[in-house]
C-alpha positions as a Markdown table, in Angstrom:
| # | Residue | x | y | z |
|---|---|---|---|---|
| 1 | Met | 59.3 | -149.9 | 52.0 |
| 2 | Ser | 63.0 | -151.2 | 52.0 |
| 3 | Thr | 64.1 | -154.4 | 52.6 |
| 4 | Leu | 65.8 | -153.6 | 55.8 |
| 5 | Ala | 63.1 | -151.4 | 56.7 |
| 6 | His | 60.4 | -154.2 | 56.5 |
| 7 | Thr | 62.6 | -156.5 | 57.9 |
| 8 | Met | 63.5 | -153.8 | 61.3 |
| 9 | Met | 59.4 | -153.1 | 62.0 |
| 10 | Thr | 59.1 | -156.4 | 61.5 |
| 11 | Ala | 61.6 | -157.5 | 64.4 |
| 12 | Ala | 60.3 | -154.7 | 66.5 |
| 13 | Arg | 56.7 | -156.9 | 66.7 |
| 14 | Ser | 58.3 | -159.8 | 68.2 |
| 15 | Ala | 58.2 | -160.4 | 71.2 |
| 16 | Asp | 61.9 | -160.0 | 72.9 |
| 17 | Ser | 63.0 | -163.2 | 74.9 |
| 18 | Gly | 65.9 | -163.5 | 77.3 |
| 19 | Leu | 68.5 | -166.7 | 77.9 |
| 20 | Ala | 69.9 | -168.1 | 81.3 |
| 21 | Ser | 72.7 | -170.9 | 80.7 |
| 22 | Pro | 74.5 | -170.8 | 84.7 |
| 23 | Gly | 77.1 | -172.5 | 83.3 |
| 24 | Glu | 80.1 | -172.8 | 86.5 |
| 25 | Leu | 78.6 | -170.6 | 88.6 |
| 26 | Asp | 78.7 | -172.8 | 91.7 |
| 27 | Arg | 82.6 | -172.1 | 91.4 |
| 28 | Tyr | 82.4 | -168.4 | 92.5 |
| 29 | Pro | 83.9 | -167.9 | 95.8 |
| 30 | Tyr | 81.2 | -165.6 | 96.7 |
| 31 | Ala | 81.5 | -165.9 | 100.9 |
| 32 | Glu | 78.6 | -166.8 | 103.0 |
| 33 | Ala | 77.3 | -164.2 | 105.7 |
| 34 | Pro | 78.3 | -165.0 | 109.4 |
| 35 | Ala | 76.1 | -166.5 | 111.7 |
| 36 | Val | 76.2 | -163.0 | 113.5 |
| 37 | Asp | 74.8 | -161.0 | 110.7 |
| 38 | Arg | 72.0 | -163.9 | 110.2 |
| 39 | Val | 71.4 | -162.9 | 113.1 |
| 40 | Gly | 70.3 | -159.7 | 113.3 |
| 41 | Ala | 69.3 | -159.4 | 108.9 |
| 42 | Pro | 66.0 | -158.6 | 108.2 |
| 43 | Ala | 63.3 | -161.9 | 106.9 |
| 44 | Trp | 63.0 | -161.4 | 103.5 |
| 45 | Asp | 58.7 | -162.0 | 104.6 |
| 46 | Gly | 59.3 | -159.6 | 107.4 |
| 47 | Ala | 59.0 | -156.6 | 108.1 |
| 48 | Asp | 59.1 | -155.0 | 104.2 |
| 49 | Pro | 56.0 | -156.3 | 102.8 |
| 50 | Glu | 57.3 | -155.0 | 99.1 |
| 51 | Leu | 60.1 | -156.9 | 99.3 |
| 52 | Gly | 57.2 | -159.9 | 98.9 |
| 53 | Arg | 55.4 | -158.3 | 96.7 |
| 54 | Val | 58.8 | -158.0 | 94.3 |
| 55 | Gly | 58.9 | -161.6 | 94.9 |
| 56 | Arg | 55.7 | -163.4 | 93.5 |
| 57 | Arg | 56.5 | -161.4 | 90.9 |
| 58 | Ala | 59.5 | -162.2 | 89.7 |
| 59 | Ala | 58.6 | -166.0 | 88.1 |
| 60 | Gly | 56.8 | -164.3 | 85.0 |
| 61 | Ser | 58.9 | -161.1 | 85.4 |
| 62 | Arg | 59.9 | -159.7 | 81.6 |
| 63 | Gly | 60.7 | -162.5 | 79.8 |
| 64 | Arg | 64.2 | -163.4 | 81.3 |
| 65 | Gly | 65.5 | -166.5 | 82.6 |
| 66 | Leu | 66.1 | -166.7 | 86.6 |
| 67 | His | 68.7 | -164.9 | 86.6 |
| 68 | Gly | 68.0 | -162.8 | 85.1 |
| 69 | Gln | 64.8 | -161.5 | 86.4 |
| 70 | Leu | 66.9 | -161.5 | 89.9 |
| 71 | Val | 68.6 | -159.7 | 89.1 |
| 72 | Gln | 66.5 | -157.3 | 87.5 |
| 73 | Gln | 64.2 | -157.4 | 90.8 |
| 74 | Leu | 67.2 | -156.7 | 93.3 |
| 75 | Gly | 69.0 | -154.4 | 91.2 |
| 76 | Gln | 65.5 | -152.4 | 91.3 |
| 77 | Met | 65.7 | -153.0 | 95.0 |
| 78 | Ile | 68.8 | -151.5 | 95.5 |
| 79 | Val | 68.0 | -148.8 | 93.6 |
| 80 | Ser | 64.9 | -147.5 | 95.0 |
| 81 | Gly | 66.0 | -148.5 | 98.3 |
| 82 | Asp | 64.2 | -150.9 | 99.4 |
| 83 | Leu | 67.2 | -152.2 | 100.4 |
| 84 | Gly | 69.7 | -149.9 | 101.8 |
| 85 | Ala | 73.6 | -149.2 | 101.8 |
| 86 | Asp | 74.8 | -151.8 | 104.2 |
| 87 | Arg | 72.2 | -154.5 | 104.5 |
| 88 | Pro | 73.5 | -157.9 | 104.4 |
| 89 | Leu | 72.0 | -160.2 | 101.6 |
| 90 | Val | 72.4 | -163.5 | 102.7 |
| 91 | Pro | 72.1 | -166.3 | 99.5 |
| 92 | Glu | 70.0 | -168.9 | 101.3 |
| 93 | Glu | 67.6 | -166.1 | 102.5 |
| 94 | Ile | 67.4 | -165.2 | 99.1 |
| 95 | Gly | 66.7 | -168.4 | 97.4 |
| 96 | Gln | 64.5 | -168.7 | 99.8 |
| 97 | Arg | 62.1 | -166.2 | 99.1 |
| 98 | Phe | 62.2 | -166.1 | 95.6 |
| 99 | Glu | 62.4 | -169.8 | 95.1 |
| 100 | Val | 65.7 | -170.1 | 92.8 |
| 101 | Ser | 68.7 | -171.9 | 93.3 |
| 102 | Arg | 71.9 | -171.0 | 95.1 |
| 103 | Thr | 73.6 | -171.4 | 91.5 |
| 104 | Val | 71.4 | -168.8 | 90.6 |
| 105 | Val | 71.4 | -166.6 | 93.3 |
| 106 | Arg | 75.4 | -166.2 | 92.9 |
| 107 | Glu | 75.8 | -165.5 | 89.9 |
| 108 | Ser | 73.1 | -162.4 | 90.0 |
| 109 | Leu | 74.9 | -161.5 | 92.9 |
| 110 | Arg | 77.8 | -161.1 | 90.3 |
| 111 | Val | 76.8 | -159.5 | 88.3 |
| 112 | Leu | 75.2 | -156.7 | 91.1 |
| 113 | Glu | 78.8 | -156.7 | 92.5 |
| 114 | Ala | 79.9 | -156.1 | 89.1 |
| 115 | Lys | 77.5 | -153.1 | 88.3 |
| 116 | Gly | 79.1 | -151.3 | 92.1 |
| 117 | Leu | 75.6 | -153.0 | 93.7 |
| 118 | Val | 76.5 | -154.9 | 96.0 |
| 119 | Ser | 79.9 | -155.9 | 97.9 |
| 120 | Ala | 81.2 | -159.8 | 98.5 |
| 121 | Arg | 83.7 | -159.9 | 101.5 |
| 122 | Pro | 85.6 | -162.8 | 103.3 |
| 123 | Asn | 83.6 | -163.0 | 107.2 |
| 124 | Val | 81.6 | -159.9 | 106.0 |
| 125 | Gly | 79.4 | -161.7 | 103.5 |
| 126 | Thr | 77.9 | -159.5 | 100.7 |
| 127 | Arg | 76.2 | -156.3 | 101.5 |
| 128 | Val | 74.7 | -153.3 | 100.1 |
| 129 | Arg | 77.1 | -150.4 | 98.6 |
| 130 | Pro | 76.4 | -147.0 | 99.0 |
| 131 | Val | 75.8 | -145.0 | 95.7 |
| 132 | Ser | 78.6 | -143.1 | 95.2 |
| 133 | Asp | 80.2 | -146.6 | 95.0 |
| 134 | Trp | 77.5 | -147.2 | 91.8 |
| 135 | Asn | 78.5 | -147.9 | 88.1 |
| 136 | Leu | 75.7 | -145.0 | 86.8 |
| 137 | Leu | 76.7 | -145.0 | 83.5 |
| 138 | Asp | 75.0 | -149.0 | 83.5 |
| 139 | Pro | 72.0 | -148.7 | 81.4 |
| 140 | Asp | 70.4 | -151.2 | 83.8 |
| 141 | Ile | 71.3 | -149.1 | 86.7 |
| 142 | Ile | 70.2 | -145.5 | 84.2 |
| 143 | Glu | 67.1 | -147.5 | 83.4 |
| 144 | Trp | 66.0 | -149.1 | 87.5 |
| 145 | Arg | 67.1 | -145.1 | 88.3 |
| 146 | Ala | 64.4 | -144.0 | 85.4 |
| 147 | Phe | 61.8 | -145.8 | 86.8 |
| 148 | Gly | 62.3 | -145.3 | 90.1 |
| 149 | Pro | 62.0 | -142.5 | 92.9 |
| 150 | Gln | 65.1 | -140.9 | 91.6 |
| 151 | Arg | 63.5 | -140.8 | 87.9 |
| 152 | Asp | 63.2 | -137.0 | 87.8 |
| 153 | Asp | 67.3 | -136.3 | 88.4 |
| 154 | Gln | 68.1 | -139.6 | 86.1 |
| 155 | Arg | 66.3 | -137.6 | 83.3 |
| 156 | Arg | 67.4 | -134.6 | 84.1 |
| 157 | Glu | 71.2 | -135.9 | 84.0 |
| 158 | Leu | 70.7 | -138.2 | 81.2 |
| 159 | Ser | 69.6 | -134.8 | 79.2 |
| 160 | Glu | 72.7 | -132.7 | 80.3 |
| 161 | Leu | 74.8 | -135.5 | 79.6 |
| 162 | Arg | 73.3 | -136.4 | 76.2 |
| 163 | Trp | 73.7 | -132.7 | 75.3 |
| 164 | Thr | 77.7 | -133.0 | 75.7 |
| 165 | Ile | 78.1 | -135.7 | 73.8 |
| 166 | Glu | 76.2 | -136.2 | 70.8 |
| 167 | Pro | 76.4 | -132.6 | 69.1 |
| 168 | Leu | 80.0 | -133.2 | 69.5 |
| 169 | Ala | 79.7 | -136.7 | 68.3 |
| 170 | Ala | 78.1 | -135.3 | 65.2 |
| 171 | Arg | 80.5 | -132.6 | 64.3 |
| 172 | Leu | 83.4 | -135.3 | 64.7 |
| 173 | Ala | 81.4 | -138.4 | 62.7 |
| 174 | Ala | 80.4 | -135.3 | 59.8 |
| 175 | Gly | 84.7 | -135.6 | 59.2 |
| 176 | His | 84.3 | -139.5 | 58.8 |
| 177 | Gly | 82.2 | -139.3 | 55.1 |
| 178 | Arg | 81.9 | -143.3 | 55.3 |
| 179 | Glu | 79.4 | -144.3 | 52.6 |
| 180 | Asp | 78.4 | -147.5 | 54.5 |
| 181 | Val | 77.6 | -145.5 | 57.7 |
| 182 | Gln | 76.1 | -142.9 | 56.2 |
| 183 | Gln | 73.6 | -145.5 | 54.1 |
| 184 | Arg | 73.2 | -147.4 | 57.4 |
| 185 | Leu | 72.2 | -143.8 | 58.9 |
| 186 | Thr | 69.6 | -142.4 | 56.2 |
| 187 | Asp | 67.6 | -146.4 | 55.9 |
| 188 | Met | 67.7 | -145.4 | 60.2 |
| 189 | Val | 65.5 | -142.3 | 59.5 |
| 190 | Glu | 63.4 | -143.8 | 56.9 |
| 191 | Ile | 62.2 | -146.8 | 58.8 |
| 192 | Met | 61.3 | -143.5 | 61.3 |
| 193 | Gly | 59.5 | -142.1 | 58.6 |
| 194 | His | 57.6 | -146.0 | 58.1 |
| 195 | Ala | 56.6 | -146.5 | 61.7 |
| 196 | Met | 55.7 | -143.1 | 62.2 |
| 197 | Ala | 53.2 | -143.0 | 59.1 |
| 198 | Gln | 52.2 | -146.1 | 60.2 |
| 199 | Gly | 51.9 | -145.1 | 64.2 |
| 200 | Asp | 54.3 | -147.8 | 65.1 |
| 201 | Ala | 55.9 | -146.0 | 67.8 |
| 202 | Leu | 58.0 | -149.2 | 69.0 |
| 203 | Thr | 60.2 | -149.3 | 65.8 |
| 204 | Phe | 60.4 | -146.2 | 65.4 |
| 205 | Ser | 62.3 | -145.5 | 68.8 |
| 206 | Arg | 64.3 | -148.8 | 67.6 |
| 207 | Ala | 65.3 | -147.2 | 64.8 |
| 208 | Asp | 65.9 | -144.1 | 66.3 |
| 209 | Ser | 68.1 | -145.4 | 69.2 |
| 210 | Glu | 70.7 | -147.4 | 66.3 |
| 211 | Phe | 70.6 | -144.0 | 64.7 |
| 212 | His | 72.3 | -141.9 | 67.7 |
| 213 | Ser | 74.1 | -144.9 | 68.8 |
| 214 | Leu | 76.2 | -145.3 | 65.4 |
| 215 | Leu | 76.7 | -141.4 | 64.7 |
| 216 | Thr | 78.7 | -141.3 | 68.5 |
| 217 | Gln | 80.3 | -144.8 | 67.4 |
| 218 | Val | 81.8 | -143.6 | 64.0 |
| 219 | Ala | 82.6 | -140.0 | 65.7 |
| 220 | Asp | 86.2 | -141.9 | 65.6 |
| 221 | Asn | 86.6 | -141.2 | 69.6 |
| 222 | Arg | 86.8 | -144.0 | 71.5 |
| 223 | Met | 85.8 | -142.6 | 74.4 |
| 224 | Leu | 82.6 | -141.4 | 73.4 |
| 225 | Glu | 82.4 | -144.7 | 71.6 |
| 226 | His | 82.1 | -145.7 | 75.0 |
| 227 | Leu | 79.8 | -143.8 | 76.1 |
| 228 | Ser | 77.4 | -145.6 | 73.1 |
| 229 | Gly | 75.3 | -147.4 | 75.5 |
| 230 | Ile | 74.7 | -144.4 | 77.5 |
| 231 | Val | 72.6 | -142.8 | 74.8 |
| 232 | Ser | 70.8 | -146.0 | 73.9 |
| 233 | Ala | 69.6 | -146.4 | 77.4 |
| 234 | Ala | 68.5 | -142.8 | 77.6 |
| 235 | Leu | 66.4 | -142.8 | 74.3 |
| 236 | Gln | 64.5 | -146.3 | 75.7 |
| 237 | Val | 63.7 | -144.5 | 79.0 |
| 238 | Ser | 62.7 | -141.4 | 77.0 |
| 239 | Gly | 65.7 | -139.2 | 77.8 |
| 240 | Gly | 65.6 | -136.5 | 79.8 |
| 241 | Pro | 62.8 | -133.5 | 79.9 |
| 242 | Val | 65.1 | -131.6 | 76.5 |
| 243 | Thr | 65.0 | -133.9 | 74.3 |
| 244 | Gly | 63.0 | -134.1 | 70.2 |
| 245 | Cys | 63.9 | -138.0 | 70.3 |
| 246 | Asp | 61.1 | -140.0 | 72.3 |
| 247 | Arg | 58.2 | -139.5 | 70.6 |
| 248 | Pro | 57.7 | -139.4 | 66.9 |
| 249 | Asn | 56.8 | -136.8 | 65.3 |
| 250 | Glu | 57.5 | -134.7 | 61.9 |
| 251 | Thr | 60.1 | -131.8 | 63.2 |
| 252 | Ser | 62.6 | -134.9 | 64.6 |
| 253 | Leu | 61.9 | -136.6 | 61.4 |
| 254 | Ala | 63.3 | -133.7 | 59.8 |
| 255 | His | 66.4 | -132.6 | 62.2 |
| 256 | His | 67.3 | -136.1 | 61.9 |
| 257 | Gly | 67.2 | -136.3 | 58.2 |
| 258 | Arg | 69.3 | -132.8 | 58.4 |
| 259 | Ile | 71.8 | -134.6 | 60.3 |
| 260 | Cys | 72.3 | -137.5 | 57.4 |
| 261 | Asp | 72.7 | -134.0 | 54.9 |
| 262 | Ala | 75.3 | -132.5 | 56.8 |
| 263 | Leu | 77.6 | -135.7 | 57.4 |
| 264 | Ala | 77.0 | -136.4 | 53.4 |
| 265 | Ala | 78.0 | -133.3 | 52.9 |
| 266 | Gly | 81.1 | -133.0 | 55.3 |
| 267 | Asp | 80.1 | -130.0 | 57.2 |
| 268 | Gly | 81.0 | -131.0 | 60.9 |
| 269 | Ala | 78.8 | -127.3 | 62.3 |
| 270 | Ala | 75.7 | -127.6 | 60.5 |
| 271 | Ala | 76.2 | -131.5 | 61.7 |
| 272 | Glu | 76.1 | -129.8 | 65.5 |
| 273 | Ala | 73.8 | -126.9 | 65.1 |
| 274 | Ala | 70.8 | -130.5 | 63.7 |
| 275 | Met | 71.8 | -131.9 | 66.5 |
| 276 | Arg | 71.5 | -129.4 | 68.7 |
| 277 | Gln | 67.8 | -128.3 | 67.0 |
| 278 | Leu | 66.9 | -131.8 | 67.2 |
| 279 | Leu | 67.7 | -132.5 | 71.4 |
| 280 | Ala | 65.5 | -129.1 | 71.6 |
| 281 | Val | 62.3 | -130.4 | 69.7 |
| 282 | His | 59.9 | -130.1 | 72.9 |
| 283 | Pro | 61.4 | -128.0 | 75.4 |
| 284 | Glu | 58.8 | -127.7 | 77.2 |
| 285 | Val | 57.2 | -129.9 | 77.3 |
| 286 | Glu | 56.5 | -132.4 | 81.3 |
| 287 | Arg | 56.4 | -136.0 | 80.6 |
| 288 | Val | 55.7 | -138.9 | 82.4 |
| 289 | Val | 58.5 | -141.4 | 82.7 |
| 290 | Pro | 56.3 | -144.5 | 81.1 |
| 291 | Ala | 55.9 | -148.3 | 83.1 |
| 292 | Pro | 59.9 | -150.3 | 82.4 |
| 293 | Arg | 59.9 | -151.4 | 78.6 |
| 294 | Glu | 59.5 | -155.3 | 78.3 |
| 295 | His | 62.8 | -157.4 | 77.5 |
């Protein structure tokens, strides 16, 4: 086994961790919800029992800092529909419900606003935005949709998007013959082979994700490169109903190798064809979406 393969397989078995560094978040000018909104705003401990269950899980959730945990919890609740469109989000109520500081609430809402999930306006306060305003290409929103009520739509949409992006990326990448990239892609295939032999699905998945992300980045198309994060997110949530990249198997590994061979030969048509074959390895299998990945 190569040094790279050994290092990656070792790292994959280590627990991931998140860091929270609020810094000067209190300076973020989030509008306070006016008193009229607060009177009619649903209580976090009231009519929605699910909110209480989510809140109680927050403290030990997913290895993230408090800020990351709150973003995760609120994001999942919005995407799942537990917090419907135009619902007011009052920072004080959120802080009390999840037992976090005002600073943590403000930064979390700012992150959610950047994703298009909430908006904050003077004299109106912070409210949940409709689905049409969400950044559906954001990797977190992709994950939240994949593990929520919209899971089937998300898998289908991701699959369709990958079928559009990746064969084209493979064709374009074949024209760039960079030895360092070719070696890195070959290394990923080697790692996947070792991981499959050892039954290490986690390492296989991470090497697979890096393979596809790197391939998209080296297509020398800035717009495709921007979409590499979507491909990575798609792989991490097991992609869509038509993909051969979400489970270790000999056929999938062989197609990855054929892509590498086509890239080394500068054969764009062969690289594109091999990618299409890879994406269609299991078209007949109906998949069950797994539990959200640990961070």
